[in-house]
C-alpha positions as CSV (number, residue, x, y, z in Angstrom):
1,X,57.0,-39.5,-28.1
2,X,55.2,-37.6,-30.8
3,X,53.1,-35.7,-28.1
4,X,56.3,-34.5,-26.3
5,X,57.8,-33.3,-29.6
6,X,54.7,-31.3,-30.4
7,X,54.6,-29.9,-26.9
8,X,58.3,-28.9,-27.0
9,X,57.8,-27.3,-30.5
10,X,54.8,-25.4,-29.2
11,X,56.7,-24.1,-26.1
12,X,59.7,-23.2,-28.3
13,X,57.6,-21.5,-30.9
14,X,55.5,-19.6,-28.3
15,X,58.7,-18.5,-26.5
16,X,60.3,-17.4,-29.8
17,X,57.2,-15.4,-30.7
18,X,57.1,-13.8,-27.3
19,X,60.8,-12.8,-27.4
20,X,60.3,-11.4,-30.9
21,X,57.3,-9.4,-29.8
22,X,59.2,-8.1,-26.7
23,X,62.3,-7.3,-28.7
24,X,60.4,-5.4,-31.3
25,X,58.6,-3.5,-28.5
26,X,61.8,-2.6,-26.7
27,X,63.3,-1.5,-30.0
28,X,60.4,0.7,-30.8
29,X,59.9,2.2,-27.4
30,X,63.5,2.5,-26.3
31,X,63.5,0.2,-23.3
32,X,61.7,-2.6,-21.5
33,X,60.0,-0.3,-19.0
34,X,58.6,2.0,-21.7
35,X,57.3,-1.0,-23.6
36,X,55.6,-2.4,-20.5
37,X,54.1,1.0,-19.7
38,X,52.7,1.0,-23.3
39,X,51.4,-2.6,-23.0
40,X,49.7,-1.6,-19.7
41,X,47.9,1.3,-21.5
42,X,49.9,4.1,-20.0
43,X,50.2,7.2,-22.3
44,X,53.5,8.3,-21.0
45,X,56.6,7.1,-19.2
46,X,58.6,9.3,-16.6
47,X,62.1,8.3,-15.7
48,X,63.3,8.2,-13.1
49,X,60.4,8.3,-10.7
50,X,62.8,8.8,-7.8
51,X,65.7,11.1,-8.0
52,X,68.4,10.9,-5.3
53,X,70.5,14.1,-5.5
54,X,73.1,12.7,-3.2
55,X,74.9,14.8,-0.6
56,X,75.1,18.6,-0.9
57,X,75.8,21.6,1.3
58,X,72.9,23.4,3.0
59,X,71.1,25.9,0.7
60,X,72.5,24.5,-2.5
61,X,70.5,24.9,-5.7
62,X,70.5,21.9,-8.0
63,X,68.8,21.2,-11.3
64,X,67.4,17.6,-11.5
65,X,66.4,16.2,-14.9
66,X,63.9,13.6,-15.7
67,X,62.7,12.3,-19.0
68,X,59.1,12.0,-20.2
69,X,58.4,9.7,-23.1
70,X,55.0,10.1,-24.9
71,X,53.7,6.6,-25.6
72,X,50.4,7.8,-27.0
73,X,49.4,8.5,-30.6
74,X,48.5,12.1,-29.7
75,X,50.6,14.8,-28.2
76,X,50.6,15.2,-24.4
77,X,51.3,18.3,-22.4
78,X,52.6,18.8,-18.8
79,X,50.2,21.6,-17.8
80,X,51.3,22.1,-14.2
81,X,53.3,20.8,-11.2
82,X,52.8,20.9,-7.5
83,X,54.9,20.3,-4.5
84,X,54.4,21.1,-0.8
85,X,57.0,23.8,-0.9
86,X,58.5,26.3,-3.3
87,X,61.8,24.6,-3.0
88,X,61.1,22.3,-6.1
89,X,59.7,23.8,-9.3
90,X,60.0,23.7,-13.0
91,X,60.3,26.9,-15.1
92,X,59.5,25.0,-18.4
93,X,55.9,24.3,-17.9
94,X,53.9,23.9,-20.1
95,X,55.9,21.2,-21.8
96,X,54.6,19.4,-25.0
97,X,55.7,16.0,-26.2
98,X,54.9,14.8,-29.6
99,X,53.8,11.2,-30.1
100,X,56.8,8.8,-29.7
101,X,59.1,11.6,-28.5
102,X,61.0,12.0,-25.3
103,X,61.5,15.4,-23.6
104,X,63.6,16.5,-20.7
105,X,61.9,18.1,-17.7
106,X,64.2,20.2,-15.5
107,X,63.3,20.7,-11.9
108,X,65.0,23.4,-9.9
109,X,65.6,22.2,-6.3
110,X,66.7,24.5,-3.4
111,X,68.0,22.3,-0.5
112,X,67.1,23.5,3.0
113,X,69.6,25.3,5.2
114,X,68.6,23.9,8.6
115,X,67.7,20.2,8.0
116,X,69.9,17.2,7.4
117,X,67.8,15.7,4.7
118,X,65.5,16.6,1.8
119,X,62.5,14.5,0.8
120,X,60.0,16.1,-1.6
121,X,57.2,14.8,-3.8
122,X,56.6,16.7,-7.0
123,X,53.4,15.9,-8.9
124,X,53.2,16.6,-12.6
125,X,49.7,17.3,-14.0
126,X,49.7,16.0,-17.6
127,X,47.0,16.5,-20.2
128,X,46.8,13.1,-21.7
129,X,44.4,11.9,-24.3
130,X,40.9,11.9,-22.7
131,X,42.1,12.7,-19.1
132,X,44.3,14.7,-16.8
133,X,46.9,12.4,-15.3
134,X,48.8,13.0,-12.0
135,X,52.4,11.7,-12.1
136,X,54.5,11.9,-8.8
137,X,58.3,12.1,-8.7
138,X,60.2,11.8,-5.5
139,X,63.3,13.9,-4.9
140,X,65.7,13.2,-2.0
141,X,69.0,14.5,-0.8
142,X,71.2,14.6,2.3
143,X,72.7,17.7,3.8
144,X,75.8,16.7,5.8
145,X,76.4,20.1,7.5
146,X,73.1,21.8,8.1
147,X,73.2,25.3,9.5
148,X,72.1,25.8,13.1
149,X,68.6,27.1,13.4
150,X,68.5,30.8,14.3
151,X,67.8,31.5,18.0
152,X,64.2,32.2,18.7
153,X,63.2,35.3,20.7
154,X,63.2,34.4,24.4
155,X,59.8,33.9,25.9
156,X,58.8,36.6,28.4
157,X,57.8,35.5,31.9
158,X,55.2,37.0,34.0
159,X,57.9,38.7,36.1
160,X,59.3,40.6,33.2
161,X,58.4,44.3,33.3
162,X,56.7,45.9,30.3
163,X,56.5,49.5,29.1
164,X,52.7,49.3,29.3
165,X,51.1,51.3,32.1
166,X,49.3,49.4,34.8
167,X,45.6,48.7,34.1
168,X,43.1,50.6,36.3
169,X,40.6,48.6,38.2
């Protein structure tokens, strides 16, 4: 019976210490995910990593906001961002975050006129202590009433006449 009592006390004590450790970490870092990022050695935490803008009309311009928390003991700087189109960009860069501080990053998004959905990956380049980190954020939206694509110039057939003079043989 004594062995079970010691086992139960050990489990209870270990669980209490673990919960105390996690609670202190969550309190210091502002949330469980930030704390887990710190425990895993990550110098920053971006939230959210996926932004769903919802449903908007074609061509709408929206500002999406994400938060960057510096978990490192030195300041970190967002030195650049890249996306596959000019429809998602931030005018704030460079952005500096002091140790333990959270900053907002605003992303200007221009939704397409002719497509029914928007799905873009924006990669933030962050000067972290001892390295340059790449941090992707996915931005999505739906466009319920996209505009019809403009008509293309009709293709010319061989039978069409041209203004060019006939070639001499």
